[in-house]
N, CA, C, O and the ligand as a Tripos MOL2 file, in Angstrom:
@<TRIPOS>MOLECULE
protein
  269   267    68     0     0
PROTEIN
NO_CHARGES

@<TRIPOS>ATOM
      1 N          88.0840  103.3900   18.5410 N.3       1 MET1
      2 CA         88.2700  101.9540   18.7820 C.3       1 MET1
      3 C          89.1750  101.7470   19.9910 C.2       1 MET1
      4 O          90.1760  102.4400   20.1740 O.2       1 MET1
      5 N          88.8000  100.8000   20.7860 N.am      2 THR2
      6 CA         89.6130  100.4840   21.9630 C.3       2 THR2
      7 C          90.5340   99.3200   21.6620 C.2       2 THR2
      8 O          90.0860   98.2670   21.2060 O.2       2 THR2
      9 N          91.8040   99.5030   21.9140 N.am      3 LEU3
     10 CA         92.7740   98.4460   21.6620 C.3       3 LEU3
     11 C          93.1310   97.7320   22.9570 C.2       3 LEU3
     12 O          93.2090   98.3360   24.0270 O.2       3 LEU3
     13 N          93.3400   96.4590   22.8290 N.am      4 CYS4
     14 CA         93.6640   95.6300   23.9940 C.3       4 CYS4
     15 C          94.9760   96.0910   24.6440 C.2       4 CYS4
     16 O          95.9910   96.2350   23.9630 O.2       4 CYS4
     17 N          94.9500   96.3200   25.9610 N.am      5 PRO5
     18 CA         96.1830   96.7410   26.6440 C.3       5 PRO5
     19 C          97.2060   95.6150   26.7220 C.2       5 PRO5
     20 O          98.3730   95.8490   27.0360 O.2       5 PRO5
     21 N          96.7660   94.3980   26.4360 N.am      6 ASN6
     22 CA         97.6680   93.2510   26.5310 C.3       6 ASN6
     23 C          98.3130   92.9020   25.1880 C.2       6 ASN6
     24 O          99.5270   92.7130   25.1080 O.2       6 ASN6
     25 N          97.4780   92.8160   24.1120 N.am      7 CYS7
     26 CA         98.0200   92.3750   22.8190 C.3       7 CYS7
     27 C          97.8120   93.4070   21.7070 C.2       7 CYS7
     28 O          98.2060   93.1700   20.5650 O.2       7 CYS7
     29 N          97.1990   94.5430   22.0270 N.am      8 SER8
     30 CA         97.0220   95.6660   21.0960 C.3       8 SER8
     31 C          96.0940   95.3720   19.9250 C.2       8 SER8
     32 O          96.1240   96.1090   18.9400 O.2       8 SER8
     33 N          95.2800   94.3380   19.9870 N.am      9 LYS9
     34 CA         94.2920   94.0740   18.9510 C.3       9 LYS9
     35 C          92.9930   94.8010   19.3140 C.2       9 LYS9
     36 O          92.7970   95.1590   20.4750 O.2       9 LYS9
     37 N          92.0870   95.0290   18.3200 N.am     10 PRO10
     38 CA         90.8270   95.7260   18.6140 C.3      10 PRO10
     39 C          89.9540   94.9310   19.5740 C.2      10 PRO10
     40 O          89.8630   93.7070   19.4790 O.2      10 PRO10
     41 N          89.3170   95.6360   20.4950 N.am     11 MET11
     42 CA         88.4520   94.9870   21.4690 C.3      11 MET11
     43 C          86.9850   95.2340   21.1220 C.2      11 MET11
     44 O          86.6570   96.2750   20.5530 O.2      11 MET11
     45 N          86.0990   94.2960   21.4540 N.am     12 ALA12
     46 CA         84.6770   94.4230   21.1750 C.3      12 ALA12
     47 C          83.9440   94.9250   22.4210 C.2      12 ALA12
     48 O          84.1540   94.4000   23.5150 O.2      12 ALA12
     49 N          83.0690   95.9560   22.2590 N.am     13 PRO13
     50 CA         82.3230   96.4730   23.4060 C.3      13 PRO13
     51 C          81.2370   95.4990   23.8470 C.2      13 PRO13
     52 O          80.7490   94.6980   23.0500 O.2      13 PRO13
     53 N          80.8640   95.5740   25.1130 N.am     14 GLY14
     54 CA         79.8030   94.7130   25.6300 C.3      14 GLY14
     55 C          79.6500   94.9070   27.1190 C.2      14 GLY14
     56 O          80.0890   95.9080   27.6850 O.2      14 GLY14
     57 N          79.0190   93.9330   27.7430 N.am     15 PHE15
     58 CA         78.7880   94.0150   29.1860 C.3      15 PHE15
     59 C          79.1500   92.6920   29.8380 C.2      15 PHE15
     60 O          78.8840   91.6220   29.2900 O.2      15 PHE15
     61 N          79.7570   92.7770   31.0130 N.am     16 LEU16
     62 CA         79.9230   91.5860   31.8220 C.3      16 LEU16
     63 C          78.7290   91.5330   32.7650 C.2      16 LEU16
     64 O          78.5330   92.4430   33.5710 O.2      16 LEU16
     65 N          77.9370   90.4820   32.6710 N.am     17 GLY17
     66 CA         76.7750   90.3390   33.5380 C.3      17 GLY17
     67 C          76.9840   89.2210   34.5300 C.2      17 GLY17
     68 O          77.5220   88.1660   34.1930 O.2      17 GLY17
     69 N          76.5470   89.4620   35.7760 N.am     18 SER18
     70 CA         76.6270   88.3910   36.7660 C.3      18 SER18
     71 C          75.4330   88.4850   37.7000 C.2      18 SER18
     72 O          74.9240   89.5740   37.9660 O.2      18 SER18
     73 N          74.9910   87.3380   38.1950 N.am     19 GLU19
     74 CA         73.9070   87.3320   39.1620 C.3      19 GLU19
     75 C          74.4700   87.7430   40.5030 C.2      19 GLU19
     76 O          75.5070   87.2370   40.9330 O.2      19 GLU19
     77 N          73.7910   88.6570   41.1590 N.am     20 SER20
     78 CA         74.2920   89.1390   42.4360 C.3      20 SER20
     79 C          73.1480   89.6870   43.2580 C.2      20 SER20
     80 O          72.8610   90.8830   43.2170 O.2      20 SER20
     81 N          72.4950   88.8150   44.0050 N.am     21 PHE21
     82 CA         71.3480   89.2620   44.7830 C.3      21 PHE21
     83 C          71.7550   89.9920   46.0520 C.2      21 PHE21
     84 O          70.9700   90.7630   46.6060 O.2      21 PHE21
     85 N          72.9570   89.7590   46.5090 N.am     22 VAL22
     86 CA         73.4100   90.3990   47.7450 C.3      22 VAL22
     87 C          74.6730   91.2050   47.4810 C.2      22 VAL22
     88 O          75.7220   90.6440   47.1640 O.2      22 VAL22
     89 N          74.5690   92.5180   47.6110 N.am     23 GLY23
     90 CA         75.7750   93.3270   47.6830 C.3      23 GLY23
     91 C          76.4410   93.7490   46.3950 C.2      23 GLY23
     92 O          77.4580   94.4420   46.4470 O.2      23 GLY23
     93 N          75.9280   93.3720   45.2510 N.am     24 GLY24
     94 CA         76.5230   93.8400   44.0090 C.3      24 GLY24
     95 C          77.8740   93.2180   43.7240 C.2      24 GLY24
     96 O          78.2850   92.2570   44.3730 O.2      24 GLY24
     97 N          78.5630   93.7910   42.7290 N.am     25 SER25
     98 CA         79.8840   93.2900   42.3640 C.3      25 SER25
     99 C          80.9440   94.0220   43.1490 C.2      25 SER25
    100 O          80.8820   95.2400   43.3120 O.2      25 SER25
    101 N          81.9080   93.2840   43.6300 N.am     26 LYS26
    102 CA         82.9620   93.8760   44.4400 C.3      26 LYS26
    103 C          84.3220   93.6210   43.8080 C.2      26 LYS26
    104 O          84.5300   92.6480   43.0820 O.2      26 LYS26
    105 N          85.2310   94.5260   44.1090 N.am     27 TRP27
    106 CA         86.6010   94.3750   43.6520 C.3      27 TRP27
    107 C          87.4610   93.9400   44.8300 C.2      27 TRP27
    108 O          87.4360   94.5670   45.8890 O.2      27 TRP27
    109 N          88.2260   92.8600   44.6450 N.am     28 PHE28
    110 CA         89.0750   92.3370   45.7110 C.3      28 PHE28
    111 C          90.5420   92.4620   45.3210 C.2      28 PHE28
    112 O          90.9180   92.3080   44.1580 O.2      28 PHE28
    113 N          91.3570   92.7460   46.3340 N.am     29 LEU29
    114 CA         92.7970   92.7890   46.0900 C.3      29 LEU29
    115 C          93.3680   91.3810   46.0800 C.2      29 LEU29
    116 O          94.4280   91.1330   45.5040 O.2      29 LEU29
    117 N          92.6600   90.4640   46.7220 N.am     30 GLU30
    118 CA         93.0490   89.0570   46.6610 C.3      30 GLU30
    119 C          91.7970   88.2270   46.8390 C.2      30 GLU30
    120 O          90.7730   88.7330   47.2970 O.2      30 GLU30
    121 N          91.8720   86.9420   46.4750 N.am     31 ARG31
    122 CA         90.7080   86.0710   46.6290 C.3      31 ARG31
    123 C          90.4870   85.7610   48.1000 C.2      31 ARG31
    124 O          91.4290   85.4510   48.8290 O.2      31 ARG31
    125 N          89.2250   85.8480   48.5320 N.am     32 THR32
    126 CA         88.9100   85.4560   49.8980 C.3      32 THR32
    127 C          87.9340   84.2930   49.8360 C.2      32 THR32
    128 O          87.2480   84.1070   48.8310 O.2      32 THR32
    129 N          87.8720   83.5250   50.8840 N.am     33 ARG33
    130 CA         87.1130   82.2790   50.8570 C.3      33 ARG33
    131 C          85.6220   82.5120   50.6790 C.2      33 ARG33
    132 O          84.9920   81.8270   49.8720 O.2      33 ARG33
    133 N          85.0450   83.4440   51.3970 N.am     34 LEU34
    134 CA         83.5930   83.6300   51.3700 C.3      34 LEU34
    135 C          83.2050   85.0160   50.8730 C.2      34 LEU34
    136 O          82.1100   85.4980   51.1670 O.2      34 LEU34
    137 N          84.0740   85.6460   50.1390 N.am     35 ALA35
    138 CA         83.7960   86.9540   49.5560 C.3      35 ALA35
    139 C          83.4900   88.0250   50.6030 C.2      35 ALA35
    140 O          82.7020   88.9360   50.3470 O.2      35 ALA35
    141 N          84.1090   87.9180   51.7790 N.am     36 PHE36
    142 CA         83.9860   88.9940   52.7520 C.3      36 PHE36
    143 C          84.8980   90.1280   52.3280 C.2      36 PHE36
    144 O          85.9140   89.9180   51.6660 O.2      36 PHE36
    145 N          84.5170   91.3310   52.7210 N.am     37 GLY37
    146 CA         85.3380   92.4710   52.3720 C.3      37 GLY37
    147 C          85.1510   92.8360   50.9190 C.2      37 GLY37
    148 O          84.1340   92.4890   50.3190 O.2      37 GLY37
    149 N          86.0880   93.5090   50.3600 N.am     38 GLY38
    150 CA         85.9710   93.9420   48.9780 C.3      38 GLY38
    151 C          85.2570   95.2780   48.8940 C.2      38 GLY38
    152 O          84.5120   95.6590   49.7970 O.2      38 GLY38
    153 N          85.4890   95.9640   47.8260 N.am     39 GLU39
    154 CA         84.8920   97.2800   47.6120 C.3      39 GLU39
    155 C          83.8360   97.1620   46.5270 C.2      39 GLU39
    156 O          84.1250   96.7250   45.4130 O.2      39 GLU39
    157 N          82.5990   97.5580   46.8570 N.am     40 GLU40
    158 CA         81.5240   97.4340   45.8770 C.3      40 GLU40
    159 C          81.7530   98.3890   44.7080 C.2      40 GLU40
    160 O          81.9510   99.5870   44.9110 O.2      40 GLU40
    161 N          81.7270   97.8590   43.4870 N.am     41 VAL41
    162 CA         81.9380   98.6870   42.3090 C.3      41 VAL41
    163 C          80.6570   98.8380   41.4870 C.2      41 VAL41
    164 O          80.5660   99.7410   40.6550 O.2      41 VAL41
    165 N          79.6690   97.9700   41.7070 N.am     42 SER42
    166 CA         78.4280   98.0910   40.9660 C.3      42 SER42
    167 C          77.2970   97.4260   41.7320 C.2      42 SER42
    168 O          77.4320   96.2930   42.1950 O.2      42 SER42
    169 N          76.1580   98.1490   41.8670 N.am     43 LYS43
    170 CA         75.0130   97.6050   42.6000 C.3      43 LYS43
    171 C          74.1480   96.7620   41.6630 C.2      43 LYS43
    172 O          74.0870   97.0350   40.4640 O.2      43 LYS43
    173 N          73.4750   95.7320   42.2060 N.am     44 PRO44
    174 CA         72.5700   94.9390   41.3720 C.3      44 PRO44
    175 C          71.3140   95.7280   41.0250 C.2      44 PRO44
    176 O          70.8980   96.6060   41.7810 O.2      44 PRO44
    177 N          70.7130   95.4150   39.8860 N.am     45 ASN45
    178 CA         69.4490   96.0530   39.5300 C.3      45 ASN45
    179 C          68.3030   95.3200   40.2200 C.2      45 ASN45
    180 O          68.5450   94.4300   41.0350 O.2      45 ASN45
    181 N          67.0500   95.6840   39.9030 N.am     46 ALA46
    182 CA         65.8830   95.1250   40.5740 C.3      46 ALA46
    183 C          65.7610   93.6170   40.3640 C.2      46 ALA46
    184 O          65.0620   92.9420   41.1190 O.2      46 ALA46
    185 N          66.4250   93.0940   39.3600 N.am     47 PHE47
    186 CA         66.3410   91.6670   39.0660 C.3      47 PHE47
    187 C          67.5460   90.8980   39.5830 C.2      47 PHE47
    188 O          67.7290   89.7250   39.2580 O.2      47 PHE47
    189 N          68.3750   91.5670   40.3980 N.am     48 GLY48
    190 CA         69.5230   90.8870   40.9840 C.3      48 GLY48
    191 C          70.6510   90.6480   40.0100 C.2      48 GLY48
    192 O          71.4480   89.7260   40.1900 O.2      48 GLY48
    193 N          70.7270   91.4730   38.9750 N.am     49 MET49
    194 CA         71.8150   91.3290   38.0120 C.3      49 MET49
    195 C          72.7280   92.5380   38.0790 C.2      49 MET49
    196 O          72.2880   93.6670   38.2970 O.2      49 MET49
    197 N          74.0030   92.2730   37.8880 N.am     50 VAL50
    198 CA         74.9800   93.3540   37.7940 C.3      50 VAL50
    199 C          75.5280   93.3520   36.3670 C.2      50 VAL50
    200 O          75.9160   92.3060   35.8460 O.2      50 VAL50
    201 N          75.5570   94.5210   35.7450 N.am     51 TYR51
    202 CA         76.1580   94.6410   34.4200 C.3      51 TYR51
    203 C          77.2800   95.6630   34.4820 C.2      51 TYR51
    204 O          77.0870   96.7950   34.9260 O.2      51 TYR51
    205 N          78.4330   95.2520   34.0390 N.am     52 LEU52
    206 CA         79.5590   96.1730   33.9640 C.3      52 LEU52
    207 C          79.9030   96.3750   32.4960 C.2      52 LEU52
    208 O          80.1740   95.4150   31.7750 O.2      52 LEU52
    209 N          79.8910   97.6280   32.0600 N.am     53 ALA53
    210 CA         80.2070   97.9270   30.6650 C.3      53 ALA53
    211 C          81.7140   97.8270   30.4490 C.2      53 ALA53
    212 O          82.5050   98.1910   31.3190 O.2      53 ALA53
    213 N          82.0920   97.3370   29.2940 N.am     54 GLY54
    214 CA         83.5160   97.2370   29.0230 C.3      54 GLY54
    215 C          83.8120   96.6740   27.6520 C.2      54 GLY54
    216 O          82.9850   96.7360   26.7420 O.2      54 GLY54
    217 N          84.9950   96.1300   27.5210 N.am     55 PHE55
    218 CA         85.4530   95.5970   26.2380 C.3      55 PHE55
    219 C          86.0740   94.2250   26.4500 C.2      55 PHE55
    220 O          86.6100   93.9150   27.5150 O.2      55 PHE55
    221 N          85.9830   93.4100   25.3960 N.am     56 ARG56
    222 CA         86.5530   92.0770   25.4740 C.3      56 ARG56
    223 C          87.5110   91.8550   24.3200 C.2      56 ARG56
    224 O          87.2360   92.2410   23.1850 O.2      56 ARG56
    225 N          88.6430   91.2260   24.6210 N.am     57 CYS57
    226 CA         89.5750   90.8010   23.5780 C.3      57 CYS57
    227 C          89.4680   89.2930   23.4440 C.2      57 CYS57
    228 O          89.7880   88.5500   24.3730 O.2      57 CYS57
    229 N          89.0100   88.8430   22.2650 N.am     58 ARG58
    230 CA         88.8850   87.4020   22.0440 C.3      58 ARG58
    231 C          90.2420   86.7490   21.8430 C.2      58 ARG58
    232 O          90.4040   85.5490   22.0620 O.2      58 ARG58
    233 N          91.2150   87.5480   21.4260 N.am     59 GLU59
    234 CA         92.5410   86.9900   21.1260 C.3      59 GLU59
    235 C          93.2290   86.4560   22.3710 C.2      59 GLU59
    236 O          93.6640   85.3050   22.4040 O.2      59 GLU59
    237 N          93.3260   87.3020   23.4010 N.am     60 CYS60
    238 CA         94.0830   86.9060   24.5860 C.3      60 CYS60
    239 C          93.2000   86.7930   25.8080 C.2      60 CYS60
    240 O          93.6890   86.6630   26.9310 O.2      60 CYS60
    241 N          91.8590   86.8450   25.5810 N.am     61 LYS61
    242 CA         90.8870   86.6780   26.6740 C.3      61 LYS61
    243 C          91.0840   87.6910   27.8000 C.2      61 LYS61
    244 O          91.1230   87.3440   28.9810 O.2      61 LYS61
    245 N          91.2070   88.9640   27.3900 N.am     62 THR62
    246 CA         91.3100   90.0450   28.3600 C.3      62 THR62
    247 C          89.9910   90.7900   28.4330 C.2      62 THR62
    248 O          89.3820   91.0670   27.4000 O.2      62 THR62
    249 N          89.5420   91.1170   29.6300 N.am     63 LEU63
    250 CA         88.3660   91.9680   29.8210 C.3      63 LEU63
    251 C          88.8280   93.3130   30.3590 C.2      63 LEU63
    252 O          89.6630   93.3960   31.2590 O.2      63 LEU63
    253 N          88.2550   94.3700   29.7750 N.am     64 LEU64
    254 CA         88.5160   95.7190   30.2350 C.3      64 LEU64
    255 C          87.1670   96.2610   30.6920 C.2      64 LEU64
    256 O          86.2740   96.4650   29.8700 O.2      64 LEU64
    257 N          87.0110   96.4960   31.9840 N.am     65 LEU65
    258 CA         85.7100   96.8620   32.5350 C.3      65 LEU65
    259 C          85.7050   98.2660   33.0990 C.2      65 LEU65
    260 O          86.7160   98.7440   33.6150 O.2      65 LEU65
    261 N          84.5360   98.9380   32.9970 N.am     66 ARG66
    262 CA         84.3700  100.2600   33.5980 C.3      66 ARG66
    263 C          83.2850  100.1770   34.6530 C.2      66 ARG66
    264 O          82.3600   99.3720   34.5440 O.2      66 ARG66
    265 N          83.4010  101.0130   35.6730 N.am     67 TYR67
    266 CA         82.3710  101.0450   36.6980 C.3      67 TYR67
    267 C          82.1150  102.4680   37.1220 C.2      67 TYR67
    268 O          81.2730  102.7120   37.9860 O.2      67 TYR67
    269 ZN         94.2490   91.0340   23.7110 Zn       68 ZN68
@<TRIPOS>BOND
     1     1     2 1
     2     2     3 1
     3     3     4 2
     4     3     5 am
     5     5     6 1
     6     6     7 1
     7     7     8 2
     8     7     9 am
     9     9    10 1
    10    10    11 1
    11    11    12 2
    12    11    13 am
    13    13    14 1
    14    14    15 1
    15    15    16 2
    16    15    17 am
    17    17    18 1
    18    18    19 1
    19    19    20 2
    20    19    21 am
    21    21    22 1
    22    22    23 1
    23    23    24 2
    24    23    25 am
    25    25    26 1
    26    26    27 1
    27    27    28 2
    28    27    29 am
    29    29    30 1
    30    30    31 1
    31    31    32 2
    32    31    33 am
    33    33    34 1
    34    34    35 1
    35    35    36 2
    36    35    37 am
    37    37    38 1
    38    38    39 1
    39    39    40 2
    40    39    41 am
    41    41    42 1
    42    42    43 1
    43    43    44 2
    44    43    45 am
    45    45    46 1
    46    46    47 1
    47    47    48 2
    48    47    49 am
    49    49    50 1
    50    50    51 1
    51    51    52 2
    52    51    53 am
    53    53    54 1
    54    54    55 1
    55    55    56 2
    56    55    57 am
    57    57    58 1
    58    58    59 1
    59    59    60 2
    60    59    61 am
    61    61    62 1
    62    62    63 1
    63    63    64 2
    64    63    65 am
    65    65    66 1
    66    66    67 1
    67    67    68 2
    68    67    69 am
    69    69    70 1
    70    70    71 1
    71    71    72 2
    72    71    73 am
    73    73    74 1
    74    74    75 1
    75    75    76 2
    76    75    77 am
    77    77    78 1
    78    78    79 1
    79    79    80 2
    80    79    81 am
    81    81    82 1
    82    82    83 1
    83    83    84 2
    84    83    85 am
    85    85    86 1
    86    86    87 1
    87    87    88 2
    88    87    89 am
    89    89    90 1
    90    90    91 1
    91    91    92 2
    92    91    93 am
    93    93    94 1
    94    94    95 1
    95    95    96 2
    96    95    97 am
    97    97    98 1
    98    98    99 1
    99    99   100 2
   100    99   101 am
   101   101   102 1
   102   102   103 1
   103   103   104 2
   104   103   105 am
   105   105   106 1
   106   106   107 1
   107   107   108 2
   108   107   109 am
   109   109   110 1
   110   110   111 1
   111   111   112 2
   112   111   113 am
   113   113   114 1
   114   114   115 1
   115   115   116 2
   116   115   117 am
   117   117   118 1
   118   118   119 1
   119   119   120 2
   120   119   121 am
   121   121   122 1
   122   122   123 1
   123   123   124 2
   124   123   125 am
   125   125   126 1
   126   126   127 1
   127   127   128 2
   128   127   129 am
   129   129   130 1
   130   130   131 1
   131   131   132 2
   132   131   133 am
   133   133   134 1
   134   134   135 1
   135   135   136 2
   136   135   137 am
   137   137   138 1
   138   138   139 1
   139   139   140 2
   140   139   141 am
   141   141   142 1
   142   142   143 1
   143   143   144 2
   144   143   145 am
   145   145   146 1
   146   146   147 1
   147   147   148 2
   148   147   149 am
   149   149   150 1
   150   150   151 1
   151   151   152 2
   152   151   153 am
   153   153   154 1
   154   154   155 1
   155   155   156 2
   156   155   157 am
   157   157   158 1
   158   158   159 1
   159   159   160 2
   160   159   161 am
   161   161   162 1
   162   162   163 1
   163   163   164 2
   164   163   165 am
   165   165   166 1
   166   166   167 1
   167   167   168 2
   168   167   169 am
   169   169   170 1
   170   170   171 1
   171   171   172 2
   172   171   173 am
   173   173   174 1
   174   174   175 1
   175   175   176 2
   176   175   177 am
   177   177   178 1
   178   178   179 1
   179   179   180 2
   180   179   181 am
   181   181   182 1
   182   182   183 1
   183   183   184 2
   184   183   185 am
   185   185   186 1
   186   186   187 1
   187   187   188 2
   188   187   189 am
   189   189   190 1
   190   190   191 1
   191   191   192 2
   192   191   193 am
   193   193   194 1
   194   194   195 1
   195   195   196 2
   196   195   197 am
   197   197   198 1
   198   198   199 1
   199   199   200 2
   200   199   201 am
   201   201   202 1
   202   202   203 1
   203   203   204 2
   204   203   205 am
   205   205   206 1
   206   206   207 1
   207   207   208 2
   208   207   209 am
   209   209   210 1
   210   210   211 1
   211   211   212 2
   212   211   213 am
   213   213   214 1
   214   214   215 1
   215   215   216 2
   216   215   217 am
   217   217   218 1
   218   218   219 1
   219   219   220 2
   220   219   221 am
   221   221   222 1
   222   222   223 1
   223   223   224 2
   224   223   225 am
   225   225   226 1
   226   226   227 1
   227   227   228 2
   228   227   229 am
   229   229   230 1
   230   230   231 1
   231   231   232 2
   232   231   233 am
   233   233   234 1
   234   234   235 1
   235   235   236 2
   236   235   237 am
   237   237   238 1
   238   238   239 1
   239   239   240 2
   240   239   241 am
   241   241   242 1
   242   242   243 1
   243   243   244 2
   244   243   245 am
   245   245   246 1
   246   246   247 1
   247   247   248 2
   248   247   249 am
   249   249   250 1
   250   250   251 1
   251   251   252 2
   252   251   253 am
   253   253   254 1
   254   254   255 1
   255   255   256 2
   256   255   257 am
   257   257   258 1
   258   258   259 1
   259   259   260 2
   260   259   261 am
   261   261   262 1
   262   262   263 1
   263   263   264 2
   264   263   265 am
   265   265   266 1
   266   266   267 1
   267   267   268 2
@<TRIPOS>SUBSTRUCTURE
     1 MET1         2 RESIDUE 1 A MET
     2 THR2         6 RESIDUE 1 A THR
     3 LEU3        10 RESIDUE 1 A LEU
     4 CYS4        14 RESIDUE 1 A CYS
     5 PRO5        18 RESIDUE 1 A PRO
     6 ASN6        22 RESIDUE 1 A ASN
     7 CYS7        26 RESIDUE 1 A CYS
     8 SER8        30 RESIDUE 1 A SER
     9 LYS9        34 RESIDUE 1 A LYS
    10 PRO10       38 RESIDUE 1 A PRO
    11 MET11       42 RESIDUE 1 A MET
    12 ALA12       46 RESIDUE 1 A ALA
    13 PRO13       50 RESIDUE 1 A PRO
    14 GLY14       54 RESIDUE 1 A GLY
    15 PHE15       58 RESIDUE 1 A PHE
    16 LEU16       62 RESIDUE 1 A LEU
    17 GLY17       66 RESIDUE 1 A GLY
    18 SER18       70 RESIDUE 1 A SER
    19 GLU19       74 RESIDUE 1 A GLU
    20 SER20       78 RESIDUE 1 A SER
    21 PHE21       82 RESIDUE 1 A PHE
    22 VAL22       86 RESIDUE 1 A VAL
    23 GLY23       90 RESIDUE 1 A GLY
    24 GLY24       94 RESIDUE 1 A GLY
    25 SER25       98 RESIDUE 1 A SER
    26 LYS26      102 RESIDUE 1 A LYS
    27 TRP27      106 RESIDUE 1 A TRP
    28 PHE28      110 RESIDUE 1 A PHE
    29 LEU29      114 RESIDUE 1 A LEU
    30 GLU30      118 RESIDUE 1 A GLU
    31 ARG31      122 RESIDUE 1 A ARG
    32 THR32      126 RESIDUE 1 A THR
    33 ARG33      130 RESIDUE 1 A ARG
    34 LEU34      134 RESIDUE 1 A LEU
    35 ALA35      138 RESIDUE 1 A ALA
    36 PHE36      142 RESIDUE 1 A PHE
    37 GLY37      146 RESIDUE 1 A GLY
    38 GLY38      150 RESIDUE 1 A GLY
    39 GLU39      154 RESIDUE 1 A GLU
    40 GLU40      158 RESIDUE 1 A GLU
    41 VAL41      162 RESIDUE 1 A VAL
    42 SER42      166 RESIDUE 1 A SER
    43 LYS43      170 RESIDUE 1 A LYS
    44 PRO44      174 RESIDUE 1 A PRO
    45 ASN45      178 RESIDUE 1 A ASN
    46 ALA46      182 RESIDUE 1 A ALA
    47 PHE47      186 RESIDUE 1 A PHE
    48 GLY48      190 RESIDUE 1 A GLY
    49 MET49      194 RESIDUE 1 A MET
    50 VAL50      198 RESIDUE 1 A VAL
    51 TYR51      202 RESIDUE 1 A TYR
    52 LEU52      206 RESIDUE 1 A LEU
    53 ALA53      210 RESIDUE 1 A ALA
    54 GLY54      214 RESIDUE 1 A GLY
    55 PHE55      218 RESIDUE 1 A PHE
    56 ARG56      222 RESIDUE 1 A ARG
    57 CYS57      226 RESIDUE 1 A CYS
    58 ARG58      230 RESIDUE 1 A ARG
    59 GLU59      234 RESIDUE 1 A GLU
    60 CYS60      238 RESIDUE 1 A CYS
    61 LYS61      242 RESIDUE 1 A LYS
    62 THR62      246 RESIDUE 1 A THR
    63 LEU63      250 RESIDUE 1 A LEU
    64 LEU64      254 RESIDUE 1 A LEU
    65 LEU65      258 RESIDUE 1 A LEU
    66 ARG66      262 RESIDUE 1 A ARG
    67 TYR67      266 RESIDUE 1 A TYR
    68 ZN68       269 GROUP 0 **** ****
């Protein structure tokens, strides 16, 4: 079982899905206006979707994602 790093309660497994037709999901060190830069962490599939596997804590609304 994965425990929340924030509140130590059990986390539920799942996927974060997002539409991303261009460039996949990127990780940014800070927010940029037009999403320039960033390091790609996951490529979109043939349908333009990105899925990142991870865990969610409903208690404190924390997401723990793997790539
Ligand atoms: Zn939590």
